N, C-alpha and C positions, 0 to 999 in steps of 0.2 A: 780481605783488606777493609780497614775501618773506614766508615763513611764520614762525611763532613756535614754537620748541621749548619745549613746556610744561615738561619736566623742568629745562631750563636756567633758565627763568623762575623756577620754584619754588626751585631751588638757590641762586639769587643774590638772592632776595627778602630784604628786611629784616624782622626780627621785628616783627609788628604785632598788631592787635586780633583778626584772624581766627585767627592762630596761637594766641593766648591762649584764644579760645573753643573751638577744637578740643581743646587740651590739657586745659582744665577739663572739658569735656563728656565726653571719653573717660576722664579720671581718675575722674569721678563714677560712670560706668558700671562701671569696674573696681573701685572701692571696694565697690560692691554685689556684684560678682562675687567679690572676695576674701572678703567677709563670708560669702557662700554656701559657698565652698570650705572655710573654716576652721571653720564652725559645727559640723561633726561632731566635731571634736576637743574643742570646748568642751562639748557636751552628752553626749559619750561616757560619762563616769563615771556620770551619772544614768541613761542608757539601760541600762548594764550592770546597775545596781542594780534598776531597775524591771522589766526584762524577763528578768533572770537570765541574761544573755549571758556565755559564756565568752570568753576573749581571742581564740581563732581565729574564733568566731562574730562578734564585733565587728569583726574585721579583714575578714571576708567581707562584712558589711553595708556597710562603707565602700566596698567595690569597686563597689557598684551605681552610685553617683554617678560614679565614676571610669570605668567602662565607658561611661556616658553622655557624659562629657567627651571620651573618645577617639572615640566615634562622632560627637559634635557637631563636633569639630575636623576629622575626615576628610570630613564631609559639608558643613558650612557654610563651611569654608575655601575649597575650590574653587568653591562656589556664589557666594561673594562676588566672585570674578572674573567671574562670568557675569551676576548680577542686580544687582550694585552692593554696595559696602561698607555704606552707610547702611541699605539695605533689610535686609541680613542682620543688622546690629547690632540693628535694631528688633525683628526676629522673635526673635532669641536672648535679648535682654533681657526681653522680655515673657514668654517661655517660662519662663526660670528663676526670675523673680520670682514668677510665678503658682504654679508648682509648689512653690517654697519655702514660700509662704504656706499652701497646702493641706496641706503636710507637717505642719503643726502639729496637724492633726486625725487623724494616723495613730494607729491603736490596736494594730497588730501590726507585727513586724519586716518581714514581706513587704510590707505596704502602705507602710511607711516606705521600704523599698528601691526600690520601683517609682517612687515620687514623687521620690526622690533621683536616679534614672536620668533622669527627665524634666528635672529641674533641671540635671543634668550635661550634657545635650544643649545647652542654652542657654549654659551657662558655657564649654563647650569651643568652641563656635562664635563666641562674642563676642571672645575674645582675639585670634585671628589677624586678624580684620577690623578691630578697633580699632587694633592695632599697625600694620597695613598702611596704614590711613588716616592715622594720625599721621605715619608715615614718609614718606608721599607729599607731605605738605604742609610738612614741616620743612625749613628752609634747611640746605644741606649742611654748613656750617661748625659747626652746633650740633645736628645730627641726633641723635647718640647721646644727648646731654644731654636733649633734649626728649622722646625716646621713653622714656628711663629715668624722667624726671620724670612723664610721663603714667602709665607702668606702675606707678609707686610707689603709685598709688591702690589697687592690688591688695594691697599690704602694709598700707596704711591700713585696708582692709576687714578684714583679719585682726586688726588691732589693735582695731578696733571690735567684732568678734565676742568677743574675749577680754575687753575692757572691759565690754561689756554683760553678758557671762556672769557676771562677778563680782557685778554688781548684780541681774540678772533671775533667775538660777537659784535663789538661796535664797528669793526672794519669790514667784515665779510658776511655777517649774519650766521644763523644757526647751522646752515648747510655745511659750512667749512669744518665744523666740529666733526661731522661724520665723514667727510672726505679724507680727513687725517688718518682714518683707519687703514688706508691703502698702504701706508709705510710699514707697519708690522707684518702685513700679509706678504710683502716682498721679502722681508727678513726671515720669514718662517724657516726656510731650509737651514740657515745658519744657526738658529736657536736650537733646532732639533738635533744638530750634530752633537751637541754636548749632553744629550739626554739618552740614557740607556733604557732598555726595556727591563721590566721587573724580573729580577733573578728568580724569584719564587714562581712566577708564571712560566718562565722558560723551562725550569726544572719539571713543572707539572706537564708541560708539553713534550718532555723527553729530550729537550735541546740542551743536553748536559754541557757540551763544549762551549756553546755560546754563553751559558750561565757561568762556567768556570772562567772564561776569559774576562768577564765583568768583575767577578769576585777577586780575580788576581790583580786587577787594577786598584781594588780597595786595599790590598796588602801586597805591594810589589815584591817584597823580599821574602815572602812566605810561600812554601810549596803547598799545593792543593792536590794531593794524591788521594785517590779513592773516589767513590761515587758521591754525588751531592744528594743529601737527604732532605726530605721535607720535615719540618718540626711537627710536633704532635698536633693533630687537629687540622692539618692542611688538606687532608683527603676529603674533607666534607664537601657536599654539593654546594654550588654557588646559588642557593635559592633564597628567596625572601623569608621563608619559614625558618631558615637557619638563624636568623636574627633573634628569634624567640626561644631557641633551644639552649641547653646548657646554662640554665639560670640567668638568661640574658633579658628576659621579658621586661622586668621593671626598669633595668638600665636603658633598654631600647626606647621604651615609651617616655621615660623622663627626659632623655636626650632629644626626642622629637619635640617635646613641649618646649624645651630650652631653645631649640632652633627656631620654632615658631615665634616665640616671644622676642628673641634677639633680632631676627630678620625683620620683624614688624617694626621695631624701633629703628633699625638701620635704614630701611627703605622709607619710612615715614619722614625721618630727618633728611635723608639724602634727596628725596623728591620735593619736600616742601620747605626746608629751611630757608633757601634764598627767597622764596615767595613770601613766607611769613615775615622775614626781616624787611622786605620791601613794603609789605603792608604796615609794618611798624614805623615806616618813614626813612629807612636806610636806602641808599642808592644801590643800583645794580652791582657796581663794582665792590661796594662794601658787603652786600649780601653774598656774593660769590667768595669773598675773602673769609666769610664765616664757614662756608663749605670747605675751603682750604684748611682752616684750623681744625675742623671736624675730622678730616682724613689724616692730618698730621698727627692728631692725638691718637687716631686708630693705629697708625704705623708704630709710633714710639710705644704706645700702650701694649701692643702685641709683642714687640721685642722684649720689653721689660717684663711683661707677664710670662713669656716663655722662660726667661732666666729664673724668675720666681717659682714657676711651676716645677722646674727641674730640681729645685731645692725643697719646696714645701708641698708639692703635689698640685696637679691641674685643677681638681674640683674646688679646693680651698681658694685658689687664686680667682677662679671664675666667679665664685660667690662674691668675693670682695669687689671684683670689677662690676658685676651687675648692680650691687648696692650703690657704688660710687656713681655709676652712670645714671641710675634712676634719680638719685638726689640732684645731680647737676642738671639733668634735662628738666626736672620739675621747677628749677630756679631760673630757667632761661627767659620766662615770661616777665620777670621783674626788670624794671628799668634801672640797671646798675651802670657804673662807669664802664667804658669800653674795655679797659684791661681786664676787669673782672668778668665781663661778658665773654671775651676771648678765652679766658682761663676755664670757664664753665663749659664752653663748647669743646675745648681741647680735652678735658676730662670726659665729657660726654662721648667724644669720639673713641677714647680708650675703653669706655664702658659699653660701647655698642659694636663698632667695627672691630676694635681690638679683642673684645670678648668672642665675637664670631670666629675669629681666627683661632683662639684657644679652644673653642668648642670643636672645631674640626680636628684639632690635635687630640682632644679627649676621645672623640669617637674612633679615630684611627688607632688609638692605643687600646681601645676596648674590644675590638673584633680581631679574630684570626685573619691570617693573610688571605685565605681562600674567599672570604666574604667581606673583605675590608672595603673595596670599592662599592659593593652592594650596600653595606652599612652606611658608608658615607653618602652614597647617592640617595638613599631613602631618608636619612636625617636631613640632608640638604633639601630634598623634595618637600618634606613636611615644613621645613623652614620657609620654603618658597610660598606656602599657603599664607604664612605671616607676612611675607614680602608683598603679596597681592593685597592683603588686608590693609597694610600700612598706608600706601598712597591713597587708597580709597577712603580710609578713615580720615586722613588729612583733608581730602576734598570735602567730605561731609561736615567736618568741624569748621572749615573756612566758610562754607555755605551757611552754616548756622550762626555765623558772626558772634561767636562766643568771645569773651575777654581773652586776650593773648595768653595770660597765665594759665587758663584752663586748657588751652590747646596742648601746651607742653606737659601739663600734669597728666592728661590723657595719654601722651606718648610715653610717659615714664612708668605708668602702672604695670605694663608687661614685664618690666625689669624685676619687680617684686615677686611676681609669679614665677619668673625664672629662677630666682634665689631658692624658692621652695623646691622646684623641680631639680636643681643641681644638688641640693641637699639630699633628696631622695636617691639621685644617681650615685652620690658618694657613699651612702649607706648600703645601697644594693651592691656596689663593687666590693666593699668590705665583707659583706655577707658571702659574696661569690668567692672571694679569696679564702675566707674561713672554711667554706665547704671543700675547696680544692685541698687545703691543708689537711682537713680531716680525712678526706679520701686517701691522700698519699700516706698518712700515718696509719690508716687501716690496712 
């Protein structure tokens, strides 16, 4: 009896209800994830006033969560390839939601930092598994669009943090921002009902009938007779060394550098944009509205970038986004009219948060199923090093009391480095594809 290639079946499936449920469920998870990530930038001005933190101290406090995210990505990314994407997603979501809620009771910077580290573990582990799961079920012709659409929930979470901050902070203080995390924790069982386990993982575990039932939901009118087969390369071990085999070394290292530069810009802006704007003379409400515009740009930029990537290719769109983001960030220090300032921040959001989302899609597309979460986890982990550097860099720059324009130029420079790294990644992928074609022809 002829077997069924599960990857081919998924690639050729028509978009249906199961796809929609996966996109919505993962988007909701990432909304909460994005809220947790951007909450620090929202509450930072009040924390600095209440605890008397200097700019370098505030930057160091931000690094607690970022160290947690790096550790979570490096640990839970590979773990998802071993115990299943959905299992890891459940653990990570419960961990960061609970830790964020308890964070509202923190009374000292040290207690605050420890709880942020625990929340960071969950945040860092959720992203690679959610992206890997969405990528595995998305039809090939619209994969980049669907991954970007799902991941745009991350930017929506940042917008929610900024929007709630404008309302909650003056009335209830910074603690209320963390207490709000109890709501998604209560709703977790409902969200997980719409989320299937990875079909490829189930087949690797020998759970053929469970995988068949899920694949049948992708194509309700199609019969799936015969054993479910793994595509070529799936039998590889889920080890870190696998990321550097099969001509992947240059692509892996260039993506790590892209993630480092991108997340440096994302977290530098996310952590310090409100405070920088306050230092420039804007009110707290106006400063938080800039953060809202940044994340709105990230959301729309990711969705638009996903559609462009399905047409022109992910690396080309990523290069264009990095260039636009770097230019707009470098211009933020100029005293222009408010509409121009909001436009620059909007495009900067597309070139940072939006590009981060496209990078996740690029990495998910680069690796085989058996090491996809591992590849995403390690790329995300290397990016978290940049995320740690970003807020600390902002603190050092503010302490140095440089002109406002120079602060933003410093935040923009990593974008130019990322353009070069993405170009190297694109060339390495073309070289890899050429080698595969030559091997098949031989």
